[in-house]
N, C-alpha and C positions, 0 to 999 in steps of 0.2 A: 810740687806744691799744689794742693787742691785749689780750685777756683771757688771763690765765694761771691755769690750774686745775691744781694739782699740778705735774706735769712736762709738761703739755700747753698749747700756746699756740694761741689761736683768733683769727682775723682776720675782720672783717666784709668784705663786698664793697667798701664805701667805703674802708676802710683799705687793702685790697689794691690797689684802683684807684690810689690815691695812691702807694703803694710801687712799683708796677710801671709806672706811667705808661700805663695803659690805661683805657678807660672802664668804668663799672659795667655797661653793657649788654654789652660784650664778655665780661666775667667771668661774667655770668649766662648768656650763650649757652654758654660753655665748661661751666658747671655743667649746663645743660639737655642738652647733647650728651654728657654724661658724660666730658668731657675733664679736668675738674677736680672732685674729690670735695668735697662740702660737705654740711652738715647744717643743716636749718632749725630754729632754736631761737628761740622767742619771736617768730615771724613774720619773722625775718631769717636769711639764709644766713650760716653761719660756716664758714671753711676752716681746717683744722688746719695747723700748720707741716709736719707729716708729709705731708699731701696736697699742699701747695704744693711741697715738695721732690720728691715723686713726679712731679708734673706737669713741673717744670723738668728733672728727670733724663730723663724720657721724651722730652720735647721734641717739636717739630712743625716740619718744614721750612717756611720762608716760601714763599709762592706764587711769588716771583720768584727763589728760590734756584737755583743751578746744578743741584742734585740734582733738583729738581722739573722743570726744563726737560729734563733727560735722560730722565726717565720719560715725558714727553709725546711725545718724538721717535720 
């Protein structure tokens, strides 16, 4: 269950992994690569809803997408 503090919603890596159907390892890698903004609070990473929206809006083409294949040609 995400934490709601005032008008801010925070998700743990575990919560996000379940919501997005990706592994916790993948999310931590995104955080370490600065693809997904997070704050470490109480020893655990927390991602704000705003940071999640920013990541989704920015997006990243899949490795097998037509756009990526064109760039390699």
